[in-house]
C-alpha positions in Angstrom: 13.4 -0.1 24.3 12.3 -3.8 24.3 13.1 -5.6 20.9 9.4 -5.9 18.8 8.4 -9.3 18.9 7.1 -11.6 16.0 3.3 -11.7 17.2 4.0 -7.6 16.5 5.5 -7.7 13.6 2.9 -10.1 11.9 0.6 -7.3 12.1 2.4 -5.0 10.0 -0.2 -3.8 7.2 -0.2 -1.4 4.5 -3.5 0.5 4.1 -4.1 2.9 1.2 -6.9 5.5 -0.4 -6.9 5.8 -4.2 -9.1 7.1 -6.5 -8.7 3.6 -8.8 -11.3 1.6 -8.5 -11.4 -1.7 -6.7 -10.7 -3.8 -9.6 -7.5 -1.7 -10.7 -6.0 -1.3 -7.2 -6.3 -5.5 -6.8 -4.5 -5.9 -10.1 -1.9 -3.9 -9.0 -1.3 -6.0 -5.7 -1.6 -9.0 -8.2 1.3 -7.9 -10.2 3.5 -6.6 -7.2 3.5 -10.3 -6.9 5.9 -10.4 -10.0 8.8 -8.5 -8.6 8.8 -9.4 -5.0 10.6 -13.1 -4.6 13.1 -14.0 -2.7 13.4 -14.2 1.1 17.4 -14.4 1.7 17.5 -15.6 4.8 17.4 -18.9 6.6 14.5 -21.1 6.0 12.9 -22.4 9.5 16.3 -23.6 10.9 17.6 -25.6 7.8 20.0 -23.4 7.3 18.8 -23.4 3.8 19.0 -19.9 2.1 15.8 -19.0 1.1 16.1 -17.2 -2.2 13.6 -18.4 -4.1 10.4 -17.7 -2.0 7.5 -15.8 -3.8 4.1 -14.2 -3.3 1.5 -16.1 -4.7 -2.3 -15.6 -5.1 -4.2 -18.5 -3.6 -7.9 -17.3 -4.3 -9.7 -14.4 -5.9 -12.2 -13.1 -3.5 -15.2 -10.8 -5.2 -13.1 -7.9 -3.2 -10.3 -9.0 -2.3 -7.0 -12.0 -2.8 -6.1 -14.6 -0.4 -2.6 -15.1 -0.5 0.3 -16.9 0.3 4.8 -16.5 0.4 6.3 -19.8 0.2 9.6 -21.3 -0.3 10.9 -22.0 -4.1 8.8 -24.9 -5.9 6.0 -24.3 -2.8 7.5 -26.9 -0.5 7.0 -24.9 2.4 4.0 -22.1 3.3 6.0 -19.6 5.1 3.0 -17.2 5.8 -0.7 -16.2 4.7 -2.7 -12.5 4.6 -4.9 -11.0 2.6 -5.5 -8.3 0.7 -9.1 -6.4 0.6 -10.0 -3.4 -1.6 -13.6 -1.4 -0.8 -15.1 1.5 -3.1 -16.7 4.5 -1.1 -18.0 8.0 -1.7 -15.2 8.2 -4.8 -12.1 6.5 -3.4 -10.9 3.0 -3.3 -9.5 1.5 0.3 -7.3 -1.4 0.3 -5.7 -3.1 3.1 -3.0 -5.8 2.6 -1.6 -8.1 5.6 -0.9 -8.8 8.5 0.0 -12.1 8.6 -2.6 -14.2 9.0 -0.2 -17.4 9.4 3.3 -17.5 10.3 5.7 -19.3 11.6 8.7 -18.6 13.3 12.6 -19.8 14.1 15.2 -18.4 16.4 18.8 -19.4 16.0 20.8 -21.2 19.0 24.6 -20.4 19.9 25.7 -23.4 21.5 22.3 -25.1 22.3 21.3 -21.9 23.9 18.6 -19.8 22.5 19.5 -16.4 23.0 17.4 -13.4 24.5 15.4 -11.7 21.8 12.6 -12.1 18.9 11.9 -15.0 17.1 12.6 -14.6 13.2 9.7 -14.9 11.3 10.7 -16.7 7.8 9.9 -14.7 4.6 8.9 -11.7 6.5 11.7 -9.6 4.5 10.1 -10.5 1.5 6.7 -9.7 3.0 7.9 -6.4 3.6 9.3 -5.8 0.1 5.8 -6.9 -1.3 4.4 -4.1 0.5 6.8 -1.5 -0.8 5.8 -3.1 -4.8 2.5 -2.7 -3.8 3.1 0.7 -2.3 5.5 2.1 -5.7 2.2 0.2 -8.1 -0.8 2.3 -6.7 1.6 5.8 -6.6 2.3 5.3 -10.0 -1.1 4.5 -11.5 -2.5 7.5 -8.9 0.5 9.9 -7.5 -2.2 11.5 -5.6 -2.8 7.8 -3.4 -2.0 8.1 0.2 -0.2 4.9 1.0 0.8 3.9 5.3 2.7 1.0 6.1 3.0 0.2 10.0 2.3 -1.7 12.5 -1.7 -1.0 13.5 -2.3 0.8 17.1 -4.3 -2.2 19.3 
């Protein structure tokens, strides 16, 4: 089985259907930014542990949020993504992600880049954030259906 590339991992998306209204769904996404913190990995190639990475709401849109993950003190933007909620036929659909912009890094061993996929700094925080959104949605609406996956095509 081949390794999953950074480009493929960057397409990881949360999709959900819930009875909550769009404003409540986006409020749950915003609240999830409070609990998802810290990247735990090396920040780019500096070797600095990215323990202070955070998810931020950069802009509120009429039907969504423009978001980013940055290093501590917002010195380096690691990736950007969006969340959109739409009401239709008495339910609200939510889509969070995939990554719109991101950086990659690759470790070197004795000056040689070993075979394997490049890392996306901040990706572990992104996945934890998606998990926190899922937790908050299901707490507010136990009947909500939530999926976190790499979409087909």
